[in-house]
N, C-alpha and C positions, 0 to 999 in steps of 0.2 A: 517204282513209279510204272503205272498201269499203262499200256499202250495207248496212243490216243490217234484216232483217225479222223481226218477232216474230210468232209465229203457230202454226198446226199444220197439218202436210201434210193430214190427214183433210178440214179446215174447207174450204166451199165458198169461203168470201171470202178465205182464204189462199191457195187453190190458183189462185185468179183473179189474184191478184198474181205467186204463182211462174209462171205461163205466161207474163205479161207480160214477166217478168226474162227468162225463158229465151229467149222470141221476141226479144228484144233484145240477146241473148249477152252479158249483163253479169256481172261478179262480185260475189257478195252472200253475206252471212252469213245463214243461217236459225238464229233462236234460238226454241227451243221454247217453248212456253207451254202448261203441264198444265192442260187445262180441268178435266179431272176433279178435280185436286185444287185447283181454284178460283185457281189464279195469274191469271188475267185480272180478278178483283176482288180483288186484292191491291195496296197503295198502290204498290208497285214499276211494276206495269203501269198502274194509273191514272193514274199519272203521264204516260204516252204517251198513252192515251185513256182520259179520266175517265168515259166509257161504259161500261167495262170489256170491249169486244168486241175479238175480233182480226180482222185483223193491224192492226198499226203499223209504218210506216216511218221510221227514222232514215237521214239523208242529212246528215253532218256536224251542223251545228248546228239542223238542220230535223226536226221530228218531226210526220208527218201519220199520220191514221188514214182510214177508209172505204175499202173495197177500190177502188171506181170512181175516187175520186180519186187514191189512189195510181196506179192503173194510167196515168190521164191524165198525172200528172205524170211518170211515167217514160217515156212514149211521147213527151213533148213535150220533157223535158229533154235526152233521147237519141235525138233523132229522126234522128240521121245515123248510127247505130249499130244494127246489126242489121236485123231486118224493120221496113218502114215501117207503124206500126199505125194512123195518123191521117191519112194522105195530104196531108202538110204541104205539098206543093210545088204541089197543085191546090184551090185555095178552095172550089170547088165539090163536089169529091170530100169534102174535109173536112167541110164541112158535112152531106154524106149519112150521114158516118161518125157525128157527133154526132146527126143525127136517129135513126137507130136504137141508139145506146147509150140513147137516151132511151128509145126503145121497150122496149128490153129491162129498164129499172128501174122503168118504169110503167105496161107490159102485160104482161111475159112474167113477172117476177120476181114480183109479186103472186098470179098464179094457180099458178105451180109450187112456191113456197116452203111452202104448207101441206101439199102433197101429200106433199114429202120430209119434213116433220116429221112426220106420221102414220107414215110408212113406216119412219123411221130413228131419230129421237127419241123418239117415245112408247112404244116398247118399251123403251126404256133409261130412262124414268120407270116402268115397270111398269104401263104402259096398253096395251090393244089399240089398233091402228090404227083411227080412226073413219071408218068407210065413207061416212058420209053427208057429212064435211068432204072426202075423197078425190072421190067422185063430183061434189060442187058444184063444185069447183076444176078438174077435168078438163073438166067442160063450158067454164067460163072459159077453159082454156088452150086446148080445141079451136079455140074463136072466134080465139084469137090467132093459132094455127098455119094456121087456114084463110087468114088475110091474109097470113102467111109464103108458104104454099104459092103463093098468087097471085103475090108477089112474086119468087119463086124460079124462076118460070116464065120470066123475062125476065131475071135476072141470076144469076149463080153465088154470090153472096154477097148479105148483106142490104143492103150499100150500094152495091153494085155488082159489077164483075167483079174483086175484088181483097178478100182476106182482110183484116179490119180489127179495131181495138177492139170492133166492134161484135157480131162473130163471137165473139170470144173471151170476150166477157162471158157468154154463155149456157152456156160449157163446163162450170162445175162442177155446176151444179143438173141441167142436162140428163144428165149422165154418171150422177149418180146416179140420177135418173128410168128412166134405160133400165136400170137393174138390177132394175126391178120391173115388176108384170104392168100398170102404166101406159103401159109404153113402147110399146103399141099406139097411143098417140096421135100420136107421131112416125111408125111405122112404116106407118101405114094413109094416108100422106101421103107420094107418092112424091119429090115435091121437096125437102121436108124431110128426109125420110129421106138423100138423096144430100148434101145438104148438111150434115147432121149425120156421116155418114160420114166426109166430106171434113174438116170440122174437126177432128173428134176424134182422125183418125191423123196430124195434124201431130206432128213429132218432139218440139216444146217441150212439148205437152200430153201425148203418151205420157209423157214423162218425169216429169210433175207426178202423172198418174194411178196410177202406181206406189204412191204413198202415201196414196191417197185410198181409205181401206179403212174409213170410218165403218160402223158396224153388223156390221162382220164380227168372228167370235169366233176 
């Protein structure tokens, strides 16, 4: 049975998993979950993720949620298929991939997520973006990207001279960030900008980005 992904293409977390599935060149079915209708809070979906958040993945009798857990599962199970996202044949490189995937979730994400919320979600809730929240988190994000800038002077990608899950996990939030005035936080750092331009033009992500229209009318 083919993999079945429950989510919405515009969702950052769904698009993270979609990018991984395309990098692995896998067959899968995308089952749309209507967030605006609240389907993610209804019993059928809550049976897949009791926290009521997309995405969720079904693989035969296994159902898992949390986008980073899903990408790790997919990359490991199908490690011999498509692009190697975990460097599974080199234990030291694999360790570096894990380090930088943790950096994304623990350092990058907490800084960028509130910015994206203010620019894209707050207006849908009838609120104006809170510039204080944006500025506070842009300062935090800038400090994270200063470390990235230094790292990327010596390697092409975060974990080394190879693209991996560590880079892929950044794509969805960074994609939306680059649609805002806050894109300068990337553009003013030449190595970070070059890295972004590289990873965001990979065919797998370009395919996914076509559906990332959150906030568009």
